C-alpha positions, 0 to 999 in steps of 0.5 A: 515389539513385533514388526506387525506393530512397528508396521501400526506405529509408523502408520498411524504416525504418517496419518497423523502428519498428514492431518497437520496444516500444510505449510508452504514449502520455501527455498532456503533462507528467510522470506523477504519483503521488499518495501519500495518506500521508506520506513514508516508509511502506509505501506511500509507498516501493512509488511510489517504487520503481516510479517510479524504473523506470516513468520510462524505461518510459513515456518521461517524467518521473514525479513521486511527491506525498504528500498526507495528510489525512483517513486518506489519504481527502483524496487521493482526494477530490481526484482523484476528479474529475481530468479526462482530461487530467490525467496522475495515478495514485493509489496506494491501499491496502484502508483507502482502496478497501475499508474507508473505503467501508464504515465512513464514512458519507461518504468523498467518493468512490466507489471504484468509480464514480470510480477504475479499478484499474490494477495491483498493485504488492505484497502485505504483512503487519502487524506489532505492535511496542512501544518499547524501554521496554515491558517485554514481549518476546512478545505474550501478555506484552503483552496481560498488561501492558494488561490490568493497565495498561489505560491504557497500552492506546493502539494507534498506526497510520499512518492512521485506518480503514486495515487496521492500525487495524482489525486493532489493534481485532481484536487487542484483541478478541480480547484483551479489552483496550479499546484507543484507537486513535491514528491519524497522518498515516503511517507515519515519524510513528507510528515516531518516536513509537513509538520516542520513547516517545509511544505505546507500540504501534504496528500497521503494515506488516511491512515498516515495522517491521521495520528498526527492529526490526532496529536495535533501537530497537522490538520486533515481537512478531507477524506477521499473515501465515498463515507467518513471514516470510522475512525475520524468521523468529524473529518468531512469527505471531499464531496461533502466539502463540494469537490467530487472526488473519491479515490482508494487504494490498496497495499498487495504482495506480488512474486517475480514472474519466475516464482513458480505457480504453486510457491505463489498459491501457497504464499497467497493462501498463507497471507489471507489466512494471516489477514483473517487472523484476530490479532492481525485484523485487531492490530489493523484497526488499531492502525486506523487500517483496513484489513482484507483477506484476498486469494491470488485469484480474487487479488487478480480479479480485484487488480484487473477491475481497479486498473479498468476503472483508473486507467481511463481517469489517468490518460484523460488527465493528460499527466506527464512526470 
């Protein structure tokens, strides 16, 4: 083969390579996604659904790790100073990045200085549910039962300082019930106690509660969305039951502040592409969750708007851990 033909062949190979999709360049080793709650909850399920598709797209192994403690804050504290060489993401929700910095004197991390938003993955609503042994089937009946049995006004939530925690306090205040909030290390332990009768009432993400509701093991009395959920249209909203309350939340990927900007952009776009994948969308719908496709810039803007909406509400409540 002549030198000219070799040159033409090499040029064509380089052109073909350039036309291939650009994969995010990662540090050595697998990408770790740290979930600050126990397995089985909404945040954990989102992380695992995304990890299944993200690994092949990045050309690397993606491992999901659960690090529980301090209502999720422990994981954030451990990752805040991670060096740029660490290939790691934190899956976080408003409890960690919006509420905790407003209500705790020292969270051990700063959501703006220590982390960078990478990509939102989903949005969700909250629900209130009772165990099968609680003799009520409507929210108004529950509130009347709690007023008559104040010793039963124990609200289980997946984590202290979480949005379900805060939302439960709002419901108790609106209903004139002095609630005792019991924080768990994730939705899995909370659901176990709710089904076992150790706690009578639970506030959690709607998608987490729904499977057990459909199985007849618990009863969801209301959902926090503005409209009824298409996954369970028979369940009323809080507004429909007479409590003027609505709220939503999200699960978002964050990178330590040390992560290079180019890497954040590459990971964010890769996750956005995963969230647009038809198989991923189908799996989220099957899990009763709403997928969201978002670039890093869109995610930053969304979080800023969410904080502006909720910060005054949290501060006005006067809630202290």
